[in-house]
C-alpha positions as CSV (number, residue, x, y, z in Angstrom):
1,M,15.7,-67.8,-38.4
2,V,18.1,-65.8,-36.3
3,N,16.8,-63.7,-33.4
4,K,18.3,-60.4,-32.6
5,D,17.8,-57.4,-30.3
6,V,16.2,-54.4,-31.9
7,T,16.0,-51.0,-30.0
8,F,13.3,-48.5,-30.8
9,H,13.6,-45.0,-29.4
10,I,10.1,-43.6,-28.5
11,N,9.7,-40.3,-26.8
12,N,13.4,-40.3,-25.8
13,L,13.1,-43.7,-24.1
14,A,14.7,-46.9,-25.5
15,Y,12.7,-50.1,-25.8
16,T,14.7,-53.2,-26.8
17,I,12.9,-56.3,-28.0
18,T,14.1,-59.6,-29.4
19,V,12.7,-60.4,-32.8
20,D,13.5,-62.5,-35.9
21,E,14.5,-60.9,-39.1
22,E,11.0,-61.2,-40.7
23,L,9.4,-59.4,-37.7
24,E,12.1,-56.7,-37.7
25,K,11.4,-56.0,-41.3
26,E,7.7,-55.6,-40.7
27,L,8.2,-53.3,-37.6
28,C,10.8,-51.1,-39.4
29,K,8.5,-50.4,-42.3
30,Y,6.9,-47.7,-40.2
31,L,9.2,-47.0,-37.3
32,S,12.8,-45.9,-37.6
33,L,15.6,-47.5,-35.7
34,S,18.0,-44.6,-36.4
35,K,16.0,-41.7,-34.8
36,N,13.7,-40.9,-31.9
37,N,10.0,-41.7,-32.8
38,D,7.3,-39.8,-31.1
39,T,3.9,-41.0,-30.0
40,K,2.2,-39.8,-33.2
41,E,4.6,-41.9,-35.3
42,L,4.0,-44.9,-33.1
43,L,0.2,-44.6,-33.5
44,I,0.6,-44.2,-37.2
45,A,2.7,-47.3,-37.4
46,Y,0.1,-49.2,-35.4
47,L,-2.7,-48.0,-37.6
48,N,-0.8,-48.9,-40.8
49,L,0.0,-52.4,-39.6
50,S,-3.6,-52.9,-38.3
51,Q,-4.9,-51.9,-41.7
52,E,-2.6,-54.3,-43.5
53,F,-3.7,-57.1,-41.2
54,R,-7.4,-56.3,-41.8
55,M,-6.9,-56.4,-45.5
56,F,-5.0,-59.7,-45.2
57,K,-7.8,-61.2,-43.1
58,K,-10.4,-60.1,-45.6
59,N,-8.5,-61.7,-48.5
60,I,-8.1,-64.9,-46.5
61,E,-11.9,-64.9,-45.8
62,K,-12.6,-64.5,-49.6
63,I,-10.3,-67.3,-50.5
64,T,-11.8,-69.5,-47.8
65,E,-15.3,-68.8,-49.2
66,K,-14.2,-69.7,-52.7
67,L,-12.6,-73.0,-51.5
68,S,-15.6,-74.0,-49.4
69,G,-17.6,-74.2,-52.7
70,F,-15.5,-77.0,-54.0
């Protein structure tokens, strides 16, 4: 995977991070690279990603329980 710098503008401040393409795609689902994001949008993005992770974790736990029966 190729790493690249991605800049998010939050509350009129620029934050540049180095990410791979996959992480960039995940982060950009809820935060725009082309406009200034405010604190509310940042919080909503965090909550959405947290919810996705929680659902993923529950699904993994269910699969693990099923596999442990074999």
